[in-house]
N, C-alpha and C positions, 0 to 999 in steps of 0.2 A: 456446435463444434466442441470437441473434446481437446483439451490442452494436456500436454505431458506434465507429469508431476514436477519435473525439473524446471520447465518454463513457468509453471504456476508458482513454484517456490521462489524463483528468481525475480518474479514480478511483484511479490507481496510488499517488499520494503518500499520501492518507489511509489506504488499505488497508495499505500497507507500514508506515506509522507505527503503525497499530493492531496489526499482527502483532508488531512489535518492542517495543511497550509490554508485550506478554505475556512477552517474554524475547528474549535474543540469538538470532540465527538467521543462516544462510548463504543465499545466493541461491536455490539449488534448493529448499531447505526452505521459504523464503518462498513460492515459486511453488506448492509442494504444499499449504501451509497455505491459501492463497487458493482453490485448486481445491477443497479439502476443505470449507472453510467456505461456499462457494457451491454446493455440491452438483455440482461439475463444470461449472457454467455459465460461469465465467470461467476461461479457459485461457490463461495468460500464457506467452510464450516467453522464452528467455534474452535474445534480442536486444532485447526490449522492456523487461525489468526491469533489467538491469545498467546501461544508460545512466541510468535514473532513480535507481538507487542511487548512482552516481557523482556525479550532480548534487546529490542530497540531502546527500551527504557534503561537497561543496564549499560548500553553503549552511549547513552546521553543524547540520543536523537529525539526522544520524546520524554515528557513527564506525565504523571497521572495524579488525579485528585478525586477522592470520593465526594460526590455531590448528591443532594436530594432534598426534597421538601419534607417537612414534618408529616409523618404518616405514610410516606411513599417509600418505595424501595430505593436504596442507595445505588447509584451507578458510578462506575469508575470512568471518569472522563480523561481523555488523553489530549495533550497539547504538543505541538511541534516546538522544539527549542531552536535557538540560533544555530547550534551545531547540526540539527536536523535539516534546517533550511539550506545550509551549505552542502550537506550530504545529498539533498534532493537535486541541487545544481549538478553535482558530480554524476549522480545517477542518470539525469536527463542527458548529459553529454555522452555518457557511455552508451545508453540505449540509442540515441540518435546516430552515433558513430556506427554501431553494429547494424542498425537499420540501413544506413548508407552502404556499408560493405555488402550486406546480403542482397540489397537491391542491385548493385553492380554485378554480382555473381549471377543472379537470376536473369538479368537482362542479357548477359553474355551467353548464358546457356540457351536462350531462346533464339539466338541468331545463328 
């Protein structure tokens, strides 16, 4: 299934916040988690995710920290902040509301 760019863009913030609520993660790992949780339906690219991560960090929803073991490549790990947890609650409410409205419209159009 192909999703429109608009729907894909609108869903990145709540999905990223949901992944980070489960625990700290780095960019590639976030991409792989979303791919796995959606059964491969959503395939994000680096070029799509990293700008969103940087914006969310500027907005205070997440923080980042470079981590790595000696001799290994450093990775930038992202963590959800308290503000990000509150934003996730708002996002969930908005998406649930829209889902309910759309469901009502679709049910009415079938009758």
